[in-house]
All heavy atoms as an XYZ file, in Angstrom:
765
protein
N      27.117    -12.635    -23.163
C      27.678    -11.994    -21.992
C      26.587    -11.791    -20.954
O      25.531    -11.248    -21.264
C      28.320    -10.663    -22.390
C      28.875     -9.888    -21.278
S      29.643     -8.405    -21.913
C      31.073     -8.420    -20.919
N      26.811    -12.241    -19.733
C      25.806    -12.098    -18.703
C      26.018    -10.809    -17.936
O      27.130    -10.299    -17.818
C      25.824    -13.286    -17.764
O      27.057    -13.277    -17.029
N      24.902    -10.273    -17.402
C      24.996     -9.063    -16.602
C      24.988     -9.471    -15.118
O      24.324    -10.435    -14.744
C      23.830     -8.116    -16.880
O      22.630     -8.817    -16.615
C      23.849     -7.641    -18.318
N      25.718     -8.783    -14.288
C      25.770     -9.143    -12.875
C      24.403     -8.899    -12.223
O      23.652     -7.982    -12.604
C      26.838     -8.229    -12.285
C      27.069     -7.191    -13.277
C      26.572     -7.660    -14.621
N      24.094     -9.712    -11.223
C      22.866     -9.508    -10.488
C      23.004     -8.271     -9.627
O      24.091     -7.772     -9.358
C      22.556    -10.715     -9.573
O      23.619    -10.824     -8.613
C      22.402    -12.000    -10.370
N      21.887     -7.758     -9.154
C      21.887     -6.515     -8.381
C      22.749     -6.660     -7.138
O      23.453     -5.729     -6.748
C      20.460     -6.133     -7.975
N      22.752     -7.825     -6.504
C      23.529     -7.980     -5.294
C      25.024     -8.117     -5.591
O      25.828     -7.857     -4.727
C      23.065     -9.207     -4.470
O      23.096    -10.359     -5.327
C      21.658     -9.009     -3.916
N      25.384     -8.477     -6.824
C      26.778     -8.597     -7.195
C      27.373     -7.230     -7.561
O      28.585     -7.088     -7.591
C      26.956     -9.564     -8.347
N      26.541     -6.300     -7.851
C      27.014     -4.924     -8.201
C      27.512     -4.223     -6.972
O      27.051     -4.441     -5.837
C      25.855     -4.102     -8.809
C      25.349     -4.538    -10.174
C      24.093     -3.727    -10.498
C      26.411     -4.352    -11.230
N      28.479     -3.324     -7.116
C      28.915     -2.510     -5.986
C      27.724     -1.691     -5.462
O      26.817     -1.339     -6.194
C      29.970     -1.584     -6.573
C      30.371     -2.201     -7.864
C      29.210     -3.030     -8.340
N      27.739     -1.434     -4.136
C      26.624     -0.690     -3.517
C      26.329      0.627     -4.162
O      25.189      1.054     -4.294
C      26.943     -0.473     -2.025
C      26.133     -1.329     -1.107
C      26.572     -1.132      0.312
N      25.690     -0.303      1.077
C      24.612     -0.773      1.692
N      24.289     -2.022      1.606
N      23.842      0.028      2.400
N      27.377      1.314     -4.654
C      27.159      2.622     -5.280
C      26.349      2.435     -6.550
O      25.509      3.263     -6.864
C      28.463      3.362     -5.554
O      29.352      2.499     -6.268
C      29.130      3.808     -4.287
N      26.602      1.374     -7.296
C      25.827      1.151     -8.530
C      24.413      0.723     -8.227
O      23.476      1.137     -8.922
C      26.513      0.085     -9.397
C      27.653      0.633    -10.240
C      28.158     -0.402    -11.243
O      27.341     -0.966    -11.984
O      29.372     -0.646    -11.237
N      24.221     -0.123     -7.219
C      22.854     -0.579     -6.854
C      22.019      0.564     -6.393
O      20.785      0.533     -6.587
C      22.954     -1.620     -5.730
C      23.423     -2.983     -6.194
C      23.107     -4.077     -5.155
N      23.386     -3.697     -3.785
C      24.483     -4.053     -3.111
N      25.400     -4.783     -3.681
N      24.627     -3.705     -1.855
N      22.588      1.542     -5.768
C      21.820      2.649     -5.182
C      21.803      3.910     -6.026
O      20.978      4.805     -5.814
C      22.356      3.030     -3.794
O      23.709      3.504     -3.966
C      22.320      1.839     -2.840
N      22.708      3.990     -6.999
C      22.829      5.219     -7.793
C      23.605      6.306     -7.084
O      23.694      7.419     -7.555
N      24.174      5.974     -5.894
C      24.931      6.950     -5.142
C      26.347      7.099     -5.712
O      26.841      6.240     -6.423
C      25.024      6.508     -3.673
N      26.981      8.185     -5.352
C      28.339      8.458     -5.830
C      29.398      8.181     -4.788
O      30.583      8.163     -5.083
C      28.472      9.892     -6.304
C      27.496     10.206     -7.422
C      28.232     10.662     -8.580
N      27.337     10.828     -9.702
C      27.671     11.413    -10.794
N      28.859     11.964    -10.880
N      26.863     11.519    -11.790
N      28.935      8.036     -3.525
C      29.904      7.740     -2.452
C      29.419      6.534     -1.659
O      28.219      6.228     -1.650
C      30.045      8.928     -1.477
O      28.823      9.118     -0.795
C      30.462     10.194     -2.206
N      30.328      5.879     -0.971
C      29.960      4.725     -0.137
C      29.052      5.148      1.028
O      28.139      4.448      1.381
C      31.220      4.030      0.400
C      31.925      3.177     -0.608
C      31.064      2.027     -1.141
O      30.301      1.415     -0.376
O      31.145      1.776     -2.368
N      29.299      6.365      1.559
C      28.458      6.858      2.645
C      27.037      7.027      2.206
O      26.099      6.630      2.897
C      29.007      8.202      3.193
C      30.344      8.123      3.842
C      31.537      8.092      2.851
O      31.361      8.519      1.679
O      32.603      7.601      3.235
N      26.869      7.633      1.034
C      25.492      7.806      0.511
C      24.878      6.444      0.188
O      23.673      6.225      0.430
C      25.512      8.690     -0.735
N      25.671      5.521     -0.357
C      25.184      4.181     -0.691
C      24.711      3.480      0.591
O      23.658      2.801      0.569
C      26.243      3.396     -1.399
N      25.437      3.619      1.659
C      25.055      3.013      2.955
C      23.729      3.610      3.433
O      22.820      2.864      3.855
C      26.131      3.222      4.013
C      27.361      2.363      3.784
O      27.251      1.352      3.027
O      28.416      2.678      4.342
N      23.633      4.934      3.399
C      22.409      5.592      3.831
C      21.207      5.126      3.002
O      20.159      4.779      3.519
C      22.556      7.112      3.736
C      21.368      7.849      4.275
C      21.808      8.864      5.302
C      20.631      8.510      3.168
N      21.394      5.102      1.684
C      20.321      4.689      0.779
C      19.956      3.221      1.015
O      18.772      2.850      1.088
C      20.712      4.921     -0.690
C      20.769      6.443     -0.947
C      19.731      4.250     -1.643
C      21.465      6.802     -2.269
N      20.946      2.366      1.168
C      20.698      0.938      1.404
C      19.887      0.729      2.683
O      18.918     -0.052      2.679
N      20.267      1.409      3.740
C      19.541      1.305      5.002
C      18.123      1.842      4.900
O      17.172      1.255      5.420
C      20.300      2.029      6.107
C      21.586      1.344      6.488
O      21.746      0.123      6.280
N      22.536      2.120      7.031
N      17.965      2.970      4.207
C      16.638      3.548      4.023
C      15.756      2.618      3.164
O      14.545      2.483      3.444
C      16.748      4.945      3.375
N      16.325      1.955      2.176
C      15.552      1.032      1.356
C      15.095     -0.168      2.172
O      13.975     -0.650      1.977
C      16.360      0.597      0.151
C      16.451      1.654     -0.925
C      17.200      1.156     -2.121
N      17.251      2.173     -3.168
C      17.966      2.061     -4.273
N      18.724      1.000     -4.459
N      17.913      3.015     -5.171
N      15.951     -0.626      3.072
C      15.538     -1.732      3.939
C      14.361     -1.302      4.812
O      13.405     -2.085      5.017
C      16.707     -2.178      4.837
C      17.771     -2.943      4.075
C      18.956     -3.309      4.938
O      18.848     -3.225      6.207
O      20.008     -3.676      4.382
N      14.391     -0.101      5.282
C      13.265      0.406      6.104
C      12.007      0.529      5.255
O      10.908      0.191      5.710
C      13.669      1.798      6.696
C      12.576      2.496      7.463
C      12.707      2.191      8.939
N      11.464      2.516      9.653
C      11.152      3.706     10.124
N      11.961      4.708      9.993
N      10.005      3.884     10.746
N      12.143      1.018      4.008
C      11.001      1.103      3.123
C      10.419     -0.294      2.856
O       9.186     -0.468      2.890
C      11.368      1.817      1.811
C      11.476      3.329      2.079
C      10.343      1.526      0.708
C      12.003      4.129      0.891
N      11.266     -1.264      2.628
C      10.790     -2.626      2.397
C      10.007     -3.140      3.613
O       8.938     -3.762      3.473
C      11.959     -3.572      2.079
C      12.566     -3.301      0.719
O      11.966     -2.593     -0.096
O      13.693     -3.817      0.503
N      10.507     -2.846      4.794
C       9.812     -3.230      6.029
C       8.462     -2.517      6.167
O       7.455     -3.125      6.500
C      10.690     -2.924      7.235
O      10.011     -3.216      8.418
N       8.459     -1.224      5.867
C       7.211     -0.461      5.876
C       6.210     -0.983      4.867
O       5.017     -1.134      5.174
C       7.472      1.027      5.648
C       8.177      1.779      6.759
C       8.673      3.127      6.279
C       7.271      1.934      7.956
N       6.681     -1.327      3.687
C       5.789     -1.877      2.623
C       5.153     -3.181      3.109
O       3.956     -3.396      2.916
C       6.547     -2.087      1.323
C       6.815     -0.792      0.558
O       6.149      0.232      0.871
O       7.688     -0.802     -0.339
N       5.971     -4.039      3.755
C       5.418     -5.276      4.285
C       4.333     -5.007      5.321
O       3.279     -5.678      5.310
C       6.511     -6.156      4.916
C       7.452     -6.750      3.873
O       7.102     -6.786      2.684
O       8.568     -7.170      4.268
N       4.531     -4.000      6.178
C       3.525     -3.668      7.163
C       2.268     -3.095      6.520
O       1.164     -3.416      6.912
C       4.114     -2.679      8.168
C       5.126     -3.328      9.096
C       5.874     -2.382      9.999
N       5.022     -1.391     10.690
C       5.507     -0.267     11.189
N       6.788      0.029     11.091
N       4.699      0.570     11.806
N       2.451     -2.251      5.510
C       1.316     -1.637      4.795
C       0.507     -2.741      4.132
O      -0.741     -2.760      4.223
C       1.789     -0.598      3.776
C       2.318      0.632      4.512
C       0.653     -0.196      2.819
C       3.115      1.600      3.631
N       1.165     -3.704      3.495
C       0.450     -4.806      2.832
C      -0.331     -5.593      3.876
O      -1.491     -5.941      3.647
C       1.453     -5.692      2.056
C       1.948     -4.942      0.837
C       0.796     -7.014      1.645
C       3.152     -5.560      0.151
N       0.280     -5.862      5.014
C      -0.409     -6.585      6.077
C      -1.625     -5.862      6.571
O      -2.684     -6.428      6.802
N      -1.521     -4.529      6.721
C      -2.642     -3.714      7.170
C      -3.780     -3.708      6.121
O      -4.958     -3.750      6.492
C      -2.209     -2.304      7.488
C      -1.378     -2.149      8.767
C      -0.743     -0.758      8.844
C      -2.198     -2.465      9.993
N      -3.408     -3.649      4.861
C      -4.445     -3.680      3.821
C      -5.153     -5.038      3.824
O      -6.365     -5.119      3.686
C      -3.849     -3.345      2.442
C      -3.468     -1.860      2.409
C      -4.844     -3.669      1.318
C      -2.670     -1.443      1.173
N      -4.388     -6.120      3.973
C      -4.996     -7.426      4.052
C      -5.954     -7.531      5.269
O      -7.038     -8.087      5.169
C      -3.929     -8.529      4.100
C      -3.185     -8.671      2.798
C      -1.956     -9.555      2.863
O      -1.310     -9.664      3.926
N      -1.633    -10.182      1.761
N      -5.521     -6.945      6.394
C      -6.401     -6.898      7.562
C      -7.648     -6.104      7.277
O      -8.763     -6.484      7.654
C      -5.633     -6.347      8.744
C      -6.393     -6.319     10.032
C      -5.599     -5.759     11.188
O      -4.356     -5.622     11.080
O      -6.230     -5.487     12.253
N      -7.497     -4.960      6.588
C      -8.624     -4.127      6.261
C      -9.617     -4.883      5.333
O     -10.836     -4.743      5.467
C      -8.166     -2.838      5.578
C      -9.308     -1.821      5.402
C      -8.866     -0.658      4.553
N      -9.767      0.461      4.626
C     -10.981      0.499      4.071
N     -11.428     -0.538      3.394
N     -11.745      1.591      4.183
N      -9.055     -5.636      4.399
C      -9.896     -6.437      3.501
C     -10.733     -7.444      4.280
O     -11.915     -7.620      4.005
C      -9.011     -7.149      2.486
C      -8.373     -6.225      1.459
S      -7.074     -7.001      0.476
C      -7.989     -8.211     -0.455
N     -10.133     -8.064      5.302
C     -10.857     -9.037      6.117
C     -11.984     -8.361      6.911
O     -13.105     -8.874      6.987
C      -9.897     -9.756      7.039
N     -11.675     -7.224      7.498
C     -12.689     -6.490      8.264
C     -13.816     -6.010      7.344
O     -14.992     -6.083      7.670
C     -12.053     -5.296      9.026
C     -13.134     -4.410      9.700
C     -11.072     -5.808     10.072
N     -13.450     -5.572      6.153
C     -14.438     -5.117      5.193
C     -15.368     -6.259      4.794
O     -16.580     -6.081      4.655
C     -13.744     -4.537      3.952
O     -14.688     -4.094      3.009
N     -14.839     -7.458      4.662
C     -15.640     -8.615      4.318
C     -16.675     -8.896      5.416
O     -17.828     -9.234      5.127
C     -14.763     -9.824      4.096
N     -16.256     -8.722      6.695
C     -17.201     -8.931      7.814
C     -18.332     -7.920      7.710
O     -19.518     -8.260      7.886
C     -16.448     -8.784      9.163
C     -17.423     -8.732     10.322
C     -15.468     -9.952      9.333
N     -17.988     -6.667      7.430
C     -19.008     -5.598      7.323
C     -19.948     -5.928      6.144
O     -21.176     -5.816      6.305
C     -18.335     -4.223      7.127
C     -17.605     -3.822      8.423
C     -19.367     -3.179      6.719
C     -16.698     -2.619      8.264
N     -19.398     -6.318      5.013
C     -20.220     -6.620      3.859
C     -21.172     -7.799      4.137
O     -22.340     -7.754      3.768
C     -19.378     -6.916      2.648
C     -18.681     -5.697      2.077
C     -17.741     -6.051      0.948
O     -18.108     -6.783      0.052
N     -16.541     -5.521      0.999
N     -20.659     -8.828      4.795
C     -21.490     -9.968      5.145
C     -22.671     -9.538      6.014
O     -23.803     -9.942      5.797
C     -20.687    -11.048      5.846
C     -19.777    -11.833      4.944
C     -18.911    -12.839      5.723
O     -19.200    -13.128      6.890
O     -17.933    -13.318      5.114
N     -22.389     -8.703      7.029
C     -23.440     -8.231      7.919
C     -24.429     -7.377      7.156
O     -25.674     -7.529      7.358
C     -22.844     -7.454      9.083
N     -23.961     -6.505      6.314
C     -24.839     -5.625      5.581
C     -25.722     -6.431      4.603
O     -26.949     -6.261      4.597
C     -24.042     -4.566      4.775
C     -24.947     -3.508      4.164
C     -24.214     -2.456      3.349
N     -23.155     -1.783      4.110
C     -21.865     -1.863      3.813
N     -21.430     -2.533      2.808
N     -20.974     -1.205      4.554
N     -25.116     -7.352      3.852
C     -25.894     -8.156      2.893
C     -26.842     -9.080      3.641
O     -27.992     -9.252      3.252
C     -24.923     -8.945      1.981
C     -24.193     -7.981      1.055
C     -25.668     -9.975      1.167
C     -23.005     -8.585      0.320
N     -26.359     -9.657      4.758
C     -27.184    -10.546      5.572
C     -28.420     -9.884      6.120
O     -29.436    -10.512      6.396
N     -28.355     -8.563      6.314
C     -29.486     -7.843      6.863
C     -30.368     -7.249      5.757
O     -31.275     -6.474      6.027
C     -28.988     -6.703      7.769
O     -28.389     -5.663      7.006
N     -30.023     -7.612      4.495
C     -30.820     -7.127      3.369
C     -30.295     -5.860      2.735
O     -30.937     -5.291      1.836
N     -29.153     -5.394      3.160
C     -28.575     -4.199      2.589
C     -27.743     -4.462      1.355
O     -27.611     -5.601      0.917
N     -27.167     -3.411      0.823
C     -26.317     -3.509     -0.372
C     -24.905     -3.895      0.016
O     -24.452     -3.671      1.145
C     -26.277     -2.164     -1.099
C     -27.639     -1.676     -1.476
C     -27.521     -0.381     -2.157
N     -28.120     -0.560     -3.495
C     -28.120      0.297     -4.426
N     -27.501      1.475     -4.259
N     -28.655      0.060     -5.568
N     -24.183     -4.399     -0.939
C     -22.786     -4.827     -0.739
C     -21.897     -3.605     -0.414
O     -21.000     -3.687      0.406
C     -22.276     -5.534     -2.000
C     -20.844     -5.990     -1.908
C     -20.450     -6.774     -3.144
N     -20.676     -6.113     -4.388
C     -19.803     -5.295     -4.974
N     -18.625     -5.066     -4.410
N     -20.090     -4.692     -6.101
N     -22.162     -2.486     -1.084
C     -21.331     -1.276     -0.935
C     -22.188     -0.154     -0.374
O     -23.307      0.058     -0.762
C     -20.759     -0.875     -2.326
C     -19.991      0.430     -2.250
C     -19.869     -1.987     -2.875
N     -21.581      0.623      0.542
C     -22.200      1.802      1.106
C     -21.469      2.997      0.535
O     -20.374      3.364      1.006
C     -22.107      1.746      2.647
C     -22.765      2.938      3.313
O     -22.867      4.019      2.733
N     -23.154      2.737      4.542
N     -22.024      3.627     -0.503
C     -21.345      4.684     -1.211
C     -21.051      5.894     -0.332
O     -20.010      6.539     -0.474
C     -22.123      5.084     -2.452
C     -22.221      4.007     -3.533
C     -23.051      4.477     -4.708
C     -20.822      3.583     -4.019
N     -21.954      6.235      0.581
C     -21.693      7.401      1.452
C     -20.464      7.143      2.336
O     -19.659      8.048      2.568
C     -22.930      7.767      2.246
O     -23.258      6.755      3.165
N     -20.326      5.920      2.812
C     -19.165      5.597      3.625
C     -17.896      5.647      2.751
O     -16.844      6.148      3.174
C     -19.330      4.208      4.224
C     -18.077      3.667      4.904
C     -17.667      4.521      6.099
N     -16.460      3.937      6.687
C     -15.543      4.600      7.344
N     -15.655      5.917      7.510
N     -14.514      3.996      7.847
N     -17.968      5.171      1.511
C     -16.810      5.231      0.638
C     -16.398      6.680      0.354
O     -15.220      6.998      0.315
C     -17.052      4.467     -0.652
C     -17.081      2.982     -0.456
C     -16.930      2.179     -1.727
O     -16.893      2.804     -2.839
O     -16.851      0.931     -1.647
N     -17.358      7.584      0.258
C     -17.048      8.994      0.062
C     -16.348      9.570      1.281
O     -15.414     10.381      1.158
C     -18.320      9.804     -0.236
C     -18.982      9.404     -1.559
S     -17.870      9.511     -2.977
C     -17.641     11.268     -3.084
N     -16.731      9.119      2.478
C     -16.034      9.538      3.703
C     -14.582      9.077      3.687
O     -13.677      9.840      4.052
C     -16.715      8.948      4.936
C     -18.075      9.529      5.255
C     -18.735      8.806      6.403
O     -18.051      8.016      7.135
O     -19.929      9.006      6.634
N     -14.348      7.838      3.297
C     -13.003      7.293      3.218
C     -12.175      8.058      2.199
O     -11.012      8.443      2.477
C     -13.038      5.790      2.890
C     -11.631      5.254      2.624
C     -13.705      4.990      4.015
N     -12.735      8.323      1.036
C     -12.044      9.070     -0.005
C     -11.634     10.476      0.503
O     -10.503     10.931      0.315
C     -12.871      9.195     -1.258
C     -13.079      7.904     -2.040
C     -14.156      8.088     -3.125
C     -11.782      7.386     -2.650
N     -12.561     11.138      1.163
C     -12.289     12.472      1.717
C     -11.194     12.415      2.782
O     -10.316     13.297      2.806
C     -13.571     13.083      2.280
N     -11.221     11.411      3.605
C     -10.215     11.242      4.668
C      -8.824     11.115      4.050
O      -7.872     11.789      4.469
C     -10.551     10.030      5.525
C      -9.593      9.769      6.626
N      -9.460     10.616      7.710
C      -8.738      8.751      6.826
C      -8.542     10.126      8.526
N      -8.075      8.989      8.012
N      -8.689     10.266      3.039
C      -7.373     10.076      2.409
C      -6.953     11.327      1.633
O      -5.795     11.706      1.653
C      -7.420      8.859      1.446
C      -7.148      7.573      2.138
C      -8.075      7.015      3.023
C      -5.954      6.891      1.931
C      -7.832      5.811      3.672
C      -5.699      5.676      2.572
C      -6.640      5.163      3.444
O      -6.370      3.980      4.084
N      -7.895     11.991      0.964
C      -7.583     13.234      0.243
C      -7.111     14.328      1.190
O      -6.128     14.981      0.945
C      -8.790     13.718     -0.557
C      -8.518     14.973     -1.394
C      -9.764     15.603     -1.967
N     -10.606     16.068     -0.854
C     -11.837     15.632     -0.586
N     -12.421     14.737     -1.339
N     -12.527     16.132      0.440
N      -7.806     14.442      2.314
C      -7.430     15.459      3.311
C      -6.034     15.187      3.883
O      -5.276     16.094      4.145
C      -8.469     15.537      4.434
C      -9.808     16.073      3.957
O      -9.883     16.625      2.837
O     -10.786     15.918      4.708
N      -5.725     13.900      4.084
C      -4.437     13.552      4.699
C      -3.300     13.559      3.712
O      -2.181     13.933      4.077
C      -4.547     12.180      5.357
N      -3.566     13.179      2.443
C      -2.478     12.961      1.495
C      -2.575     13.785      0.203
O      -1.733     13.645     -0.689
C      -2.400     11.468      1.114
C      -2.224     10.509      2.294
C      -2.403      9.088      1.825
C      -0.880     10.724      2.948
N      -3.589     14.604      0.081
C      -3.775     15.374     -1.152
C      -4.413     14.540     -2.230
O      -4.897     13.408     -1.996
N      -4.426     15.048     -3.449
C      -5.103     14.402     -4.543
C      -4.626     12.941     -4.757
O      -5.454     12.053     -5.010
C      -4.887     15.210     -5.821
C      -5.654     14.670     -7.005
C      -5.511     15.553     -8.216
C      -6.241     14.926     -9.404
N      -6.047     15.711    -10.616
N      -3.328     12.656     -4.669
C      -2.885     11.251     -4.822
C      -3.515     10.320     -3.755
O      -3.667      9.113     -3.994
C      -1.364     11.298     -4.685
C      -0.994     12.708     -5.029
C      -2.161     13.543     -4.552
N      -3.873     10.877     -2.603
C      -4.541     10.091     -1.584
C      -5.847      9.544     -2.045
O      -6.266      8.423     -1.661
N      -6.568     10.303     -2.864
C      -7.832      9.841     -3.408
C      -7.610      8.589     -4.282
O      -8.368      7.627     -4.179
C      -8.515     10.941     -4.236
O      -8.662     12.098     -3.404
C      -9.884     10.515     -4.736
N      -6.601      8.641     -5.139
C      -6.310      7.469     -5.997
C      -5.936      6.262     -5.165
O      -6.343      5.136     -5.434
C      -5.212      7.824     -6.992
N      -5.123      6.518     -4.120
C      -4.734      5.422     -3.215
C      -5.959      4.820     -2.535
O      -6.114      3.591     -2.480
C      -3.732      5.953     -2.163
C      -3.279      4.946     -1.122
C      -2.551      3.785     -1.769
C      -2.414      5.660     -0.096
N      -6.859      5.673     -2.054
C      -8.043      5.190     -1.377
C      -8.936      4.419     -2.359
O      -9.531      3.392     -1.996
C      -8.835      6.358     -0.786
N      -9.041      4.896     -3.595
C      -9.853      4.174     -4.609
C      -9.316      2.775     -4.818
O     -10.075      1.801     -4.887
C      -9.885      4.953     -5.931
C     -10.778      6.160     -5.915
S     -12.506      5.799     -5.644
C     -12.869      4.833     -7.125
N      -8.004      2.649     -4.908
C      -7.397      1.329     -5.088
C      -7.683      0.444     -3.887
O      -8.049     -0.729     -4.023
C      -5.879      1.462     -5.344
O      -5.678      2.227     -6.515
C      -5.222      0.113     -5.481
N      -7.540      0.996     -2.698
C      -7.809      0.234     -1.489
C      -9.256     -0.193     -1.407
O      -9.559     -1.356     -1.118
C      -7.439      1.043     -0.265
C      -7.554      0.251      1.024
S      -7.470      1.304      2.469
C      -8.757      2.479      2.131
N     -10.164      0.724     -1.724
C     -11.572      0.380     -1.698
C     -11.893     -0.718     -2.745
O     -12.671     -1.634     -2.459
C     -12.447      1.625     -1.960
C     -12.477      2.641     -0.827
C     -13.140      3.921     -1.298
C     -13.176      2.058      0.389
N     -11.254     -0.637     -3.884
C     -11.452     -1.668     -4.912
C     -10.986     -3.033     -4.392
O     -11.643     -4.037     -4.616
C     -10.689     -1.280     -6.200
C     -10.920     -2.260     -7.326
C     -10.188     -1.851     -8.597
O      -9.802     -0.681     -8.723
O     -10.004     -2.739     -9.440
N      -9.881     -3.043     -3.712
C      -9.393     -4.303     -3.121
C     -10.389     -4.858     -2.099
O     -10.487     -6.094     -1.948
C      -8.027     -4.068     -2.437
C      -6.842     -3.934     -3.344
C      -5.627     -3.409     -2.572
C      -6.488     -5.242     -4.032
N     -11.066     -3.977     -1.380
C     -11.945     -4.405     -0.303
C     -13.387     -4.691     -0.749
O     -14.164     -5.256      0.050
C     -11.960     -3.343      0.784
S     -10.346     -3.158      1.608
N     -13.764     -4.316     -1.913
C     -15.129     -4.503     -2.391
C     -15.352     -5.902     -2.946
O     -14.493     -6.465     -3.573
C     -15.422     -3.540     -3.533
C     -15.898     -2.216     -3.101
C     -16.385     -1.458     -4.345
N     -15.998     -0.069     -4.201
C     -15.269      0.616     -5.052
N     -14.843      0.079     -6.159
N     -14.985      1.870     -4.837
N     -16.547     -6.386     -2.747
C     -17.019     -7.574     -3.452
C     -16.296     -8.844     -3.117
O     -16.257     -9.777     -3.934
N     -15.719     -8.958     -1.949
C     -15.066    -10.224     -1.566
C     -16.084    -11.186     -1.008
O     -15.744    -12.315     -0.738
C     -13.984     -9.949     -0.514
C     -12.937     -8.978     -0.977
C     -12.048     -9.673     -1.965
N     -10.956     -8.765     -2.345
C     -10.279     -8.904     -3.438
N     -10.525     -9.860     -4.267
N      -9.310     -8.062     -3.719
N     -17.293    -10.712     -0.769
C     -18.314    -11.571     -0.167
C     -19.197    -12.131     -1.260
O     -19.549    -11.495     -2.180
C     -19.158    -10.729      0.845
C     -20.269    -11.580      1.413
C     -18.266    -10.170      1.915
């Protein structure tokens, strides 16, 4: 027996809502989240490219690949803006941006 795909399910089942109105609201909000996620991914990819330029310049001038004091500033900025989970988010972002050169 096959299970229906997510798009074949009624909107209320796909969203977990109990009414069509709530399902519509949730569906629209999820589309907005998907769009925001695409923008966030694009911004992180752009940040990775800019970080690579900085690393190339730093290494080319005889410096280290990573500037730990700058990373601490970034971590503090994210923590101040988003709380403790912001620190974890910043760590992941910094990891993505490190060592591409």
